Residue frames relative to the residue before (quaternion, step in Angstrom):
aa qw qx qy qz dx dy dz
M 1.0000 0.0000 0.0000 0.0000 0.00 0.00 0.00
N 0.5307 0.6474 -0.4138 0.3577 3.56 1.18 -0.44
T 0.6450 0.5214 -0.3223 0.4563 3.59 0.99 -0.86
L 0.6617 0.5027 -0.3137 0.4593 3.57 0.92 -0.89
R 0.6582 0.5127 -0.3102 0.4557 3.56 0.93 -0.88
T 0.6521 0.5204 -0.3077 0.4574 3.59 0.96 -0.86
L 0.6520 0.5116 -0.3147 0.4627 3.58 0.94 -0.93
S 0.6453 0.5281 -0.3153 0.4531 3.57 0.97 -0.88
I 0.6602 0.5096 -0.3050 0.4598 3.58 0.91 -0.91
V 0.6568 0.5156 -0.3142 0.4518 3.60 0.94 -0.88
L 0.6657 0.4980 -0.3100 0.4612 3.58 0.91 -0.88
M 0.6574 0.4920 -0.3245 0.4696 3.60 0.94 -0.76
A 0.6198 0.5392 -0.3408 0.4570 3.60 1.08 -0.67
I 0.6251 0.5331 -0.3320 0.4635 3.58 1.06 -0.81
A 0.6617 0.5044 -0.3074 0.4618 3.58 0.91 -0.91
A 0.6628 0.4985 -0.3128 0.4630 3.59 0.93 -0.85
A 0.6523 0.5228 -0.3155 0.4491 3.59 0.95 -0.84
S 0.6413 0.5177 -0.3282 0.4616 3.57 0.99 -0.79
A 0.6604 0.5030 -0.3123 0.4619 3.59 0.93 -0.85
A 0.6866 0.5090 -0.2856 0.4335 3.58 0.92 -0.93
H 0.7376 0.3675 -0.2266 0.5192 3.60 1.20 -0.35
A 0.2264 0.7777 -0.5471 0.2114 3.59 1.04 0.72
N 0.4561 -0.6721 0.5129 0.2779 3.55 -1.05 0.85
L 0.3167 -0.7770 0.5232 0.1492 3.59 -0.76 1.09
I 0.5808 0.5920 -0.3633 0.4246 3.59 1.28 -0.21
V 0.3397 -0.7165 0.5770 0.1957 3.56 -1.00 0.91
N 0.8427 0.0473 -0.0505 0.5339 3.59 -0.97 0.87
S 0.0199 0.8857 -0.4629 0.0307 3.52 0.93 1.04
S 0.7748 0.3065 -0.1896 0.5195 3.62 1.08 -0.53
F 0.5355 -0.6952 0.3680 0.3074 3.57 1.25 0.59
E 0.3357 0.7682 -0.4828 0.2531 3.57 1.14 0.61
E 0.7588 0.4004 -0.1959 0.4749 3.62 1.04 -0.75
G 0.5174 0.6423 -0.4762 0.3050 3.55 -1.19 0.62
M 0.6282 -0.5363 0.4228 0.3728 3.55 -1.41 0.00
H 0.0216 0.8287 -0.5566 0.0554 3.58 0.28 1.24
T 0.1290 -0.7838 0.6062 0.0402 3.56 -0.86 1.06
N 0.3175 -0.7787 0.5144 0.1677 3.56 -0.51 1.17
D 0.2767 -0.7855 0.5347 0.1433 3.58 -0.70 1.08
G 0.6907 -0.4305 0.2751 0.5118 3.60 1.31 0.08
N 0.7451 0.3141 -0.1968 0.5544 3.58 1.24 -0.40
N 0.5262 -0.6287 0.3956 0.4139 3.58 1.29 0.34
T 0.5984 0.5157 -0.3745 0.4854 3.57 1.08 0.77
E 0.0725 -0.7570 0.6451 0.0736 3.52 -1.35 0.32
T 0.2425 -0.7743 0.5687 0.1351 3.60 -0.80 0.99
L 0.1192 -0.8131 0.5698 0.0042 3.56 -0.78 1.12
S 0.3282 -0.7526 0.5432 0.1755 3.56 -0.91 0.95
A 0.7105 -0.4420 0.3306 0.4366 3.55 -1.34 0.28
G 0.7608 0.3394 -0.2806 0.4768 3.56 -0.97 0.97
A 0.5118 0.6558 -0.4105 0.3735 3.59 1.26 -0.31
T 0.1339 -0.7919 0.5936 0.0515 3.57 -1.04 0.85
D 0.2559 0.8023 -0.5044 0.1909 3.59 1.14 0.53
I 0.6727 0.4508 -0.2845 0.5131 3.59 1.10 -0.68
T 0.4830 -0.7107 0.4297 0.2774 3.59 -0.51 1.15
G 0.8276 0.2074 -0.1763 0.4909 3.57 -0.79 1.07
W 0.7473 0.3895 -0.1905 0.5035 3.59 1.21 -0.42
T 0.1719 -0.7372 0.6417 0.1232 3.52 -1.34 0.52
V 0.4126 -0.7098 0.5159 0.2444 3.59 -0.87 0.93
V 0.0588 -0.7829 0.6192 0.0126 3.57 -1.02 0.88
G 0.7030 0.4411 -0.3311 0.4490 3.55 -1.30 0.16
S 0.7992 -0.2478 0.1992 0.5100 3.56 -1.01 -0.82
H 0.6705 -0.4144 0.3369 0.5150 3.59 0.17 -1.27
V 0.2079 -0.7636 0.5973 0.1298 3.59 -1.27 0.36
S 0.3055 -0.7053 0.5958 0.2329 3.53 -1.30 0.27
W 0.2435 -0.7488 0.6071 0.1069 3.53 -0.94 1.03
I 0.0908 -0.8583 0.5037 -0.0371 3.56 -0.28 1.32
E 0.2189 -0.7485 0.6130 0.1267 3.52 -1.18 0.77
V 0.3324 -0.6881 0.6041 0.2259 3.53 -1.35 0.37
P 0.5363 -0.2288 -0.8109 0.0492 1.58 -1.79 1.81
N 0.1063 -0.7675 0.6278 0.0744 3.55 -1.30 0.38
P 0.5922 -0.6229 0.3831 0.3385 3.60 -1.14 0.54
F 0.6148 0.5894 -0.3383 0.4002 3.61 1.25 -0.09
G 0.4905 -0.6793 0.4278 0.3390 3.59 1.23 -0.10
L 0.4870 0.6585 -0.4260 0.3843 3.59 1.28 0.38
R 0.1014 -0.8103 0.5765 0.0279 3.55 -1.06 0.77
A 0.4904 -0.6470 0.5030 0.2964 3.55 -1.23 0.53
I 0.5391 -0.6069 0.4669 0.3507 3.56 -1.22 0.41
G 0.7633 -0.0611 0.0622 0.6401 3.52 1.30 -0.61
G 0.7577 0.2844 -0.2338 0.5388 3.59 -0.99 0.73
I 0.5869 -0.5979 0.4286 0.3382 3.56 -1.24 -0.50
R 0.7512 0.3703 -0.2197 0.5003 3.65 1.19 -0.16
F 0.0778 0.7652 -0.6357 0.0654 3.55 -1.24 0.61
L 0.4636 -0.6917 0.4815 0.2734 3.62 -1.26 0.05
D 0.1759 -0.6980 0.6765 0.1559 3.49 -1.40 0.44
L 0.2959 -0.8159 0.4777 0.1363 3.57 -0.42 1.23
T 0.5619 0.5621 -0.4064 0.4507 3.60 1.29 0.09
G 0.2997 -0.7745 0.5082 0.2281 3.59 1.16 -0.46
Y 0.5918 -0.6077 0.3409 0.4053 3.57 1.18 0.62
T 0.5456 0.5518 -0.4235 0.4674 3.54 1.15 0.69
A 0.4370 -0.7278 0.4587 0.2624 3.59 -0.67 1.05
G 0.8472 0.1193 -0.1156 0.5047 3.55 -0.77 1.09
A 0.7074 -0.4460 0.3501 0.4220 3.51 -1.44 0.08
P 0.5545 -0.1062 -0.8164 -0.1215 1.53 -2.40 0.84
F 0.3319 -0.7416 0.5535 0.1830 3.55 -1.14 0.73
G 0.4301 -0.6877 0.5233 0.2612 3.52 -1.34 0.19
G 0.1018 -0.7815 0.6090 0.0889 3.53 -1.36 -0.18
V 0.3369 -0.7165 0.5663 0.2288 3.55 -1.31 -0.16
T 0.1469 -0.7921 0.5899 0.0554 3.55 -1.20 0.56
Q 0.0045 0.7711 -0.6364 0.0213 3.55 -1.21 0.61
T 0.2967 -0.7533 0.5613 0.1715 3.59 -1.04 0.78
I 0.0943 -0.8016 0.5899 0.0259 3.60 -0.80 0.99
A 0.5121 -0.6047 0.5085 0.3369 3.57 -1.29 0.38
T 0.0034 -0.7927 0.6088 -0.0328 3.55 -0.96 0.96
V 0.3457 -0.7068 0.5762 0.2212 3.55 -1.33 0.31
P 0.4579 -0.6978 0.4702 0.2871 3.61 -0.61 1.08
G 0.7889 0.3041 -0.2475 0.4731 3.53 -0.94 0.99
L 0.6413 0.5001 -0.3349 0.4758 3.60 1.24 -0.25
S 0.4128 -0.7143 0.5180 0.2259 3.56 -1.17 0.68
Y 0.1072 -0.7848 0.6103 0.0152 3.51 -1.16 0.83
T 0.2469 -0.7390 0.6044 0.1659 3.54 -1.31 0.44
L 0.1788 -0.7485 0.6310 0.0981 3.56 -0.98 0.94
T 0.0016 0.7884 -0.6135 0.0454 3.59 -0.83 1.07
F 0.1397 0.7746 -0.6126 0.0715 3.58 -1.06 0.70
S 0.4092 -0.7003 0.5376 0.2305 3.55 -1.35 0.35
V 0.2275 -0.7682 0.5911 0.0934 3.54 -0.97 0.97
G 0.2090 -0.8054 0.5477 0.0883 3.57 -0.81 1.04
S 0.0062 0.7953 -0.6062 0.0047 3.56 -1.05 0.74
Y 0.0110 -0.7425 0.6696 0.0144 3.51 -1.40 0.41
T 0.0233 0.8982 -0.4390 0.0065 3.51 0.94 0.99
T 0.6052 0.5695 -0.3652 0.4195 3.57 1.12 -0.53
R 0.7394 0.3753 -0.2146 0.5161 3.56 1.18 -0.56
W 0.8263 0.2654 -0.1013 0.4864 3.56 0.88 -0.97
G 0.6649 -0.5573 0.3036 0.3938 3.58 1.16 0.36
G 0.4598 0.5969 -0.5505 0.3595 3.48 -1.32 0.54
P 0.6862 0.0462 -0.6493 -0.3245 1.57 -2.41 -0.66
P 0.6519 -0.0244 -0.7040 -0.2808 1.58 -2.45 -0.02
V 0.3178 -0.6653 0.6202 0.2680 3.52 -1.38 0.04
V 0.0296 0.8291 -0.5513 0.0882 3.61 -0.57 1.14
V 0.0816 -0.7430 0.6627 0.0460 3.54 -1.14 0.84
T 0.2211 -0.7714 0.5860 0.1126 3.55 -0.93 0.94
G 0.1815 -0.7809 0.5917 0.0847 3.56 -0.92 0.99
L 0.0796 -0.8074 0.5846 -0.0006 3.57 -0.83 1.06
A 0.1657 -0.7110 0.6704 0.1322 3.48 -1.31 0.63
G 0.7596 -0.0415 -0.0508 0.6471 3.54 -0.09 1.32
S 0.7574 -0.3102 0.2580 0.5134 3.56 -0.70 -1.09
T 0.5548 0.6246 -0.3718 0.4048 3.57 1.34 0.05
I 0.3506 -0.7107 0.5647 0.2304 3.58 -0.82 0.94
V 0.2345 -0.7924 0.5551 0.0949 3.54 -0.60 1.23
T 0.7952 -0.1335 0.1301 0.5769 3.56 0.90 -0.92
Q 0.1579 -0.7449 0.6347 0.1318 3.55 -1.29 0.43
G 0.1167 -0.8126 0.5697 0.0376 3.55 -0.67 1.12
G 0.0775 0.8043 -0.5841 0.0775 3.54 -0.89 0.93
V 0.0823 -0.7944 0.6008 0.0332 3.54 -1.25 0.39
D 0.2085 -0.7138 0.6544 0.1371 3.51 -1.22 0.71
N 0.0617 -0.8367 0.5438 -0.0198 3.58 -0.31 1.27
P 0.1171 -0.8316 0.5407 0.0490 3.60 -0.22 1.22
T 0.5235 0.6603 -0.3990 0.3615 3.58 1.30 -0.03
S 0.5357 -0.6487 0.4475 0.3032 3.55 -1.30 0.25
F 0.7044 0.3504 -0.2929 0.5433 3.59 1.07 0.66
S 0.6088 -0.5747 0.3975 0.3756 3.57 -1.22 0.38
T 0.0629 -0.8016 0.5945 0.0011 3.57 -1.00 0.85
W 0.2904 -0.7464 0.5771 0.1599 3.55 -1.35 0.33
S 0.0733 -0.7594 0.6432 0.0650 3.55 -1.20 0.64
V 0.3585 -0.7509 0.5285 0.1680 3.54 -1.10 0.83
T 0.0141 -0.7807 0.6247 0.0033 3.58 -1.03 0.80
S 0.0101 -0.8033 0.5955 -0.0019 3.57 -1.16 0.56
G 0.0102 0.7884 -0.6151 0.0037 3.56 -1.24 0.43
D 0.3918 -0.7362 0.5174 0.1919 3.57 -1.21 0.60
W 0.0557 0.7683 -0.6375 -0.0128 3.54 -1.29 0.38
T 0.3912 -0.6935 0.5555 0.2396 3.55 -1.32 0.32
A 0.4297 -0.7220 0.4841 0.2444 3.57 -0.73 1.07
T 0.1977 -0.7851 0.5794 0.0939 3.55 -1.14 0.75
D 0.7634 0.2595 -0.1457 0.5733 3.59 1.29 -0.11
T 0.6293 -0.5522 0.3965 0.3767 3.56 -1.34 0.17
S 0.7578 0.1476 -0.1525 0.6170 3.59 1.28 -0.01
T 0.1226 -0.7856 0.6047 0.0459 3.55 -1.16 0.67
V 0.3357 -0.7261 0.5682 0.1931 3.56 -0.96 0.90
I 0.1626 -0.7763 0.6049 0.0717 3.57 -0.68 1.14
T 0.0182 -0.8072 0.5884 -0.0438 3.58 -0.74 1.10
L 0.0833 -0.7605 0.6432 0.0316 3.53 -1.06 0.90
V 0.0551 0.8142 -0.5714 0.0869 3.61 -0.55 1.16
G 0.4776 -0.6422 0.5212 0.2965 3.50 -1.19 0.65
T 0.0662 -0.8280 0.5567 0.0123 3.58 -0.89 0.92
A 0.7853 0.0506 -0.0832 0.6114 3.60 1.26 -0.01
G 0.4280 0.6613 -0.5313 0.3118 3.54 -1.12 0.80
V 0.3975 -0.6929 0.5337 0.2776 3.52 -1.30 -0.15
N 0.8452 -0.0192 0.0570 0.5311 3.59 0.11 -1.30
Y 0.8112 0.1458 -0.0868 0.5596 3.62 1.19 -0.18
I 0.0649 0.7429 -0.6626 0.0700 3.54 -0.90 1.09
G 0.1822 -0.8309 0.5195 0.0806 3.57 -0.18 1.25
L 0.0204 -0.7681 0.6397 0.0213 3.55 -1.22 0.65
D 0.1579 0.7705 -0.5989 0.1507 3.56 -0.92 0.99
D 0.8551 0.2517 -0.1211 0.4367 3.53 -1.42 0.14
V 0.1533 0.8014 -0.5546 0.1638 3.60 0.63 1.16
E 0.0237 0.8048 -0.5916 0.0428 3.58 -0.92 0.89
V 0.0358 -0.7376 0.6726 0.0474 3.53 -1.19 0.73
V 0.0222 0.7866 -0.6162 0.0331 3.57 -0.82 1.01
C 0.4248 -0.6783 0.5424 0.2555 3.52 -1.21 0.65
L 0.3122 -0.7873 0.5146 0.1338 3.56 -0.97 0.92
S 0.6709 0.5756 -0.2693 0.3822 3.58 1.24 -0.20
G 0.6920 -0.5436 0.2774 0.3856 3.55 1.12 0.63
P 0.8500 -0.2861 0.1333 0.4217 3.58 -1.31 -0.30
R 0.5766 0.5786 -0.3927 0.4225 3.64 1.21 -0.15
C 0.5044 0.6672 -0.4224 0.3493 3.57 1.24 -0.22
P 0.5095 -0.6323 0.4771 0.3361 3.61 -1.08 0.67
G 0.8113 0.2873 -0.1977 0.4691 3.55 -1.11 0.66
T 0.5953 0.5973 -0.3642 0.3952 3.61 1.17 0.37
G 0.4193 0.7594 -0.4338 0.2438 3.55 1.16 0.36
T 0.7977 0.2623 -0.1288 0.5275 3.60 1.08 -0.58
P 0.4167 -0.7053 0.5118 0.2590 3.62 -0.77 0.99
E 0.6103 -0.5331 0.4359 0.3915 3.58 -1.26 0.42
P 0.6271 -0.5548 0.3882 0.3851 3.65 -1.14 0.59
S 0.6439 0.5246 -0.3360 0.4442 3.59 0.98 -0.79
T 0.6451 0.5083 -0.3261 0.4681 3.56 1.06 -0.72
L 0.6300 0.5247 -0.3347 0.4645 3.57 1.02 -0.78
A 0.6375 0.5171 -0.3335 0.4637 3.59 0.99 -0.80
L 0.6541 0.5105 -0.3138 0.4616 3.57 0.94 -0.92
F 0.6479 0.5245 -0.3151 0.4538 3.55 1.00 -0.86
G 0.6494 0.5189 -0.3172 0.4566 3.58 1.03 -0.83
L 0.6453 0.5064 -0.3218 0.4728 3.55 0.99 -0.82
G 0.6368 0.5355 -0.3285 0.4470 3.58 1.01 -0.76
L 0.6544 0.5066 -0.3058 0.4708 3.55 1.00 -0.86
A 0.6262 0.5254 -0.3325 0.4704 3.57 1.06 -0.78
G 0.6525 0.5139 -0.3128 0.4607 3.56 1.03 -0.84
I 0.6189 0.5366 -0.3392 0.4625 3.56 1.05 -0.77
G 0.6618 0.5128 -0.3078 0.4520 3.58 0.95 -0.87
F 0.6539 0.5139 -0.3106 0.4603 3.53 1.02 -0.88
M 0.6519 0.5108 -0.3148 0.4636 3.59 0.96 -0.84
G 0.6405 0.5318 -0.3216 0.4511 3.55 1.07 -0.77
R 0.6460 0.5086 -0.3169 0.4729 3.57 1.02 -0.82
R 0.6316 0.5323 -0.3325 0.4552 3.61 0.99 -0.77
R 0.6467 0.5172 -0.3284 0.4544 3.58 0.98 -0.83
R 0.6599 0.5014 -0.3153 0.4623 3.60 0.96 -0.85
N 0.6514 0.5047 -0.3275 0.4623 3.58 1.00 -0.80
């Protein structure tokens, strides 16, 4: 029975871990929303625009880009991503913001991907700054000497001080292209975190298979 008990405990731990690391960001890779194609599979949005589900544009302006596009730019996942330069050379740059529910005193991690194509569109460096409220959590940048667009991942932690926190991602360095994709906020403090009540479907499937395996092993032992 020790083997069965151990397997059961491991599967339950996997389910709990998946729930505790649920992404609190809505539309994290900018796939959803009212995208209007300008002819190049792009759409330029000014400050205050809410066309991208869950997000509000801040700063100057941004370009919401689809794949394929004539610029040789690609998403890290899915078909859509952002360019925080808005196709305007140099500053001022744009960004996006979203408010999430948080628990004062709990720790969170902000992660996002920064896109660059410096050999074609200028730079380096290419830098995106991530803020939780007015606190700079992380700055992600990349020097891309290759002949195609690439992505780099950056992350940083902070402790919440209120029941809601404004997450902001803004371009802070670059020339003609500052890519942003795959934004994630997860709580690091266990089951008290908001949004951690339900495990991912894949975890539930794994858990179900594990329980079936436990039952099968039990029947074999009895036989």
